C-alpha positions in Angstrom: 40.9 51.4 -32.8 41.7 54.2 -30.3 41.2 54.5 -26.6 37.6 55.4 -25.5 37.6 59.0 -24.1 34.6 58.7 -21.9 32.1 56.2 -20.6 28.7 55.8 -22.4 26.0 58.3 -21.3 23.9 55.5 -19.8 26.9 54.3 -17.7 27.2 57.8 -16.2 23.5 58.8 -16.0 21.8 55.6 -14.7 23.9 55.3 -11.5 23.6 59.0 -10.9 19.8 58.8 -11.4 19.6 55.9 -8.9 21.5 58.0 -6.3 19.3 61.0 -7.0 16.1 58.9 -6.6 17.5 57.5 -3.3 18.0 61.1 -2.1 14.4 61.9 -3.0 12.9 59.0 -1.0 13.2 60.5 2.4 11.8 63.8 1.1 8.8 62.0 -0.4 8.3 60.1 2.8 8.4 63.4 4.8 5.6 64.8 2.6 3.6 61.5 2.5 3.7 61.1 -1.3 5.0 58.2 -3.4 7.4 58.6 -6.3 4.5 58.0 -8.8 2.3 60.4 -6.9 5.0 63.1 -7.1 5.5 62.3 -10.8 1.7 62.9 -11.3 1.8 66.2 -9.3 4.8 67.5 -11.4 3.2 66.5 -14.7 -0.1 68.1 -13.8 1.8 71.2 -12.7 2.6 71.7 -16.3 -1.1 71.8 -17.2 -4.3 69.8 -17.2 -4.1 66.3 -18.6 -6.7 64.8 -20.9 -7.3 61.5 -19.3 -5.3 59.0 -17.2 -3.9 57.2 -20.3 -2.3 60.4 -21.6 -0.9 61.2 -18.2 0.4 57.6 -17.7 2.2 57.8 -21.1 3.7 61.2 -20.2 5.2 60.0 -17.0 6.1 56.5 -18.2 3.6 54.7 -16.0 1.4 51.7 -16.8 -2.1 53.2 -17.3 -3.8 50.5 -15.3 -1.4 50.9 -12.3 -1.7 54.7 -12.2 -5.4 54.4 -11.2 -4.8 53.8 -7.5 -2.2 56.6 -7.5 -4.8 59.0 -8.9 -7.4 57.7 -6.5 -5.2 58.4 -3.5 -4.2 61.9 -4.8 -7.8 62.7 -5.4 -8.9 61.4 -2.0 -6.2 63.7 -0.4 -7.6 66.7 -2.3 -4.4 67.1 -4.4 -5.9 66.5 -7.8 -9.3 66.7 -9.3 -11.0 64.7 -12.1 -13.8 66.4 -14.0 -15.7 65.5 -17.2 -14.1 66.8 -20.4 -16.6 69.2 -22.0 -15.4 67.9 -25.4 -15.9 64.3 -24.5 -18.2 63.4 -21.6 -16.7 59.9 -21.4 -13.2 61.3 -20.7 -11.9 63.0 -17.6 -9.6 66.0 -17.3 -7.0 65.8 -14.5 -5.8 68.9 -12.8 -3.9 70.0 -9.7 -5.8 71.6 -6.9 -4.3 74.5 -5.0 -3.4 72.0 -2.2 -1.7 69.7 -4.7 0.3 72.5 -6.1 1.4 73.5 -2.6 2.5 69.9 -1.9 4.3 69.6 -5.3 6.1 72.9 -4.6 7.2 71.9 -1.1 8.5 68.5 -2.3 10.3 70.1 -5.3 11.9 72.8 -3.1 13.1 70.1 -0.6 14.4 67.8 -3.3 16.3 70.7 -5.1 17.8 71.8 -1.8 19.3 68.3 -1.4 20.5 68.4 -5.0 22.5 71.6 -4.2 25.2 69.5 -2.5 25.8 67.8 -5.8 25.5 70.8 -8.0 27.7 72.8 -5.6 30.6 70.6 -6.7 30.5 72.3 -10.1 31.9 75.8 -10.8 29.1 78.2 -11.8 29.8 78.0 -15.5 29.8 74.2 -15.6 26.7 74.2 -13.4 24.8 76.4 -15.9 26.0 74.4 -18.8 25.1 71.1 -17.2 21.6 72.2 -16.3 21.1 73.8 -19.7 22.3 70.7 -21.5 20.2 68.4 -19.3 17.1 70.5 -19.8 17.5 70.5 -23.6 18.1 66.7 -23.8 15.3 65.9 -21.4 12.8 67.9 -23.5 13.5 65.9 -26.6 10.7 63.6 -27.6 11.6 59.9 -27.1 11.1 59.1 -30.8 13.5 61.8 -31.8 16.3 60.2 -29.7 15.5 56.6 -30.6 14.5 57.1 -34.2 11.3 55.1 -33.5 7.9 56.1 -34.5 5.6 57.5 -31.8 2.7 55.4 -33.0 2.9 51.6 -32.8 
């Protein structure tokens, strides 16, 4: 058995992810939004969500715990819930213009802080790293794990 050439991906990514989340906390506090609140704003920035259960699954949140986050975001005028014309029992969740502005401001400030880290890479490595990370992050969970999407 030969020498291991690199650490496992999780051994490299998890500590880096924790550091990045710690860098985000002061930015989130400056803008008065929680990590879950920001996750909701980012997800809804990609398009309207059909119900809080779908949204919770998309961002990896417990669907019962996401309700107070949605309530707060709605009370602040950052998201709206409206009846789904296809199913009056369901609610569509969408960003308001104010929510989009908050999401954009937070994302701009977070990415400005990330520049210190990304600036350590030469331009070609930076492009490759971001391209690879974007590709891997877009893969469906079940494609990575080999598990079925349905229980």
